[in-house]
N, C-alpha and C positions, 0 to 999 in steps of 0.2 A: 373547575373554576381556575385553577392555577394555569391551566393550558390556554384559556381564554385571556387571562391577565398577561401572561408572557407573550401571546400573539399580539395583543393590543400594544404593548410596549415596544415590541419589535417592529410592528407596522408604524407606530408613531416615529420611532427612531429613524426607520429607513426613509420614509417620507420627509422627515425634517432635514436629514442629511443631503437627500436628493434636492430639495429646494434651496438649502444653503449653498449649493454649488452652482446655482443658476447665476446668469449674468445681470439680472434686474434687481432692483432694490426691494420691490414688494414681495417677490417670492423668497428672498433671503429672510425678510422679516417674519413671513409666514413660517418659514422653516426653522428659525430659532424658537418661535413659539411652540411648534409642534415638538421639538426636542426638549423644551422645558416641560411640556405636558408628559412626555415619556418619563422624565426624570422624577416628576412628581408621583406618577403612577409607581415608578420603581421604589421611591422612598416609602410610599404608603404601604406597598406590599412587604416591606422588610419588617413590618410590626406584625406579621402573620395575620392572614385573612381569618377573622373569627367573627361570626354572626351572632348578634344579640348578647354581647359580652360587655360588661361595663369597663371603661377605660382606667378605673381606679380600683385599688383593693377595698373590700368590705368584709364584714364578718359573714361567714358562711358561703362566700363565693369561691368556687373552685377554679373557673376559668376567667381570665380577664384579657384585655387587649392592652398592648403597650401604648401608652399615650405619647411617647417621644417622636414616633414617625409621624403622627397627626400633627403635632406642633411644628415639626420641620416642614411639612407640606403646606401648612397654613403660611408659615413664613416664606417659603419658596414661591407661593403664588402671589403674595404681595410684592416680593422683590422682582418676579418676572413681569408683573403688570408695570411696575415703574420703569424697568429696563426696556420693555417694548414701547412705552410712551416716549423715552429719550431716543430710541432707534428711529421711530416714526419721525420725530422732529428733525433729527439729523438727516434722514433721507429726503424729507421735504425740502430742507434747506439746500441740500445737494442738488435736487431737481431744479429748485428755482434759480440757483446760480448757474447751473450748466446746461438747463433745458434738456437734460437726458437723465434717465434713471440707470444708466448702465453703471455696474459696480466697478469694473476694471477698465479705466481710461489710461492707457500706457503711453509712453513717450513715442512709440511707432505708429500711434493713431493719427490718420491724416487730419489736417487742420480744418478741411471742409467739414468732416463729420463731427467734430467737436462744437462747432458753431451752429450747425444745421438742426441737429436733433433737438 
């Protein structure tokens, strides 16, 4: 189980970083989302993977799950949803103003490319 979770975290991280290095805004947004999913899985795994264990202490319970990582993941999901919405609006505004979704428009970009796309 741990190997599967570690592989999922590694795959999501690798795909997220790869997409964040792209030159278009939509893959960058997807990459940030994948990276936040990887961080959420990592935070969830820090609470030790225990199946069918209560998250709080009760009388007569030997094993329990730490509730703090679950609360952190829930908070991170809400924050990443808001962050993704803001980034999508910023990318849409950038696309509508420049008619291009290229992330890096530098000073040495020819003028005809900036107005065409």
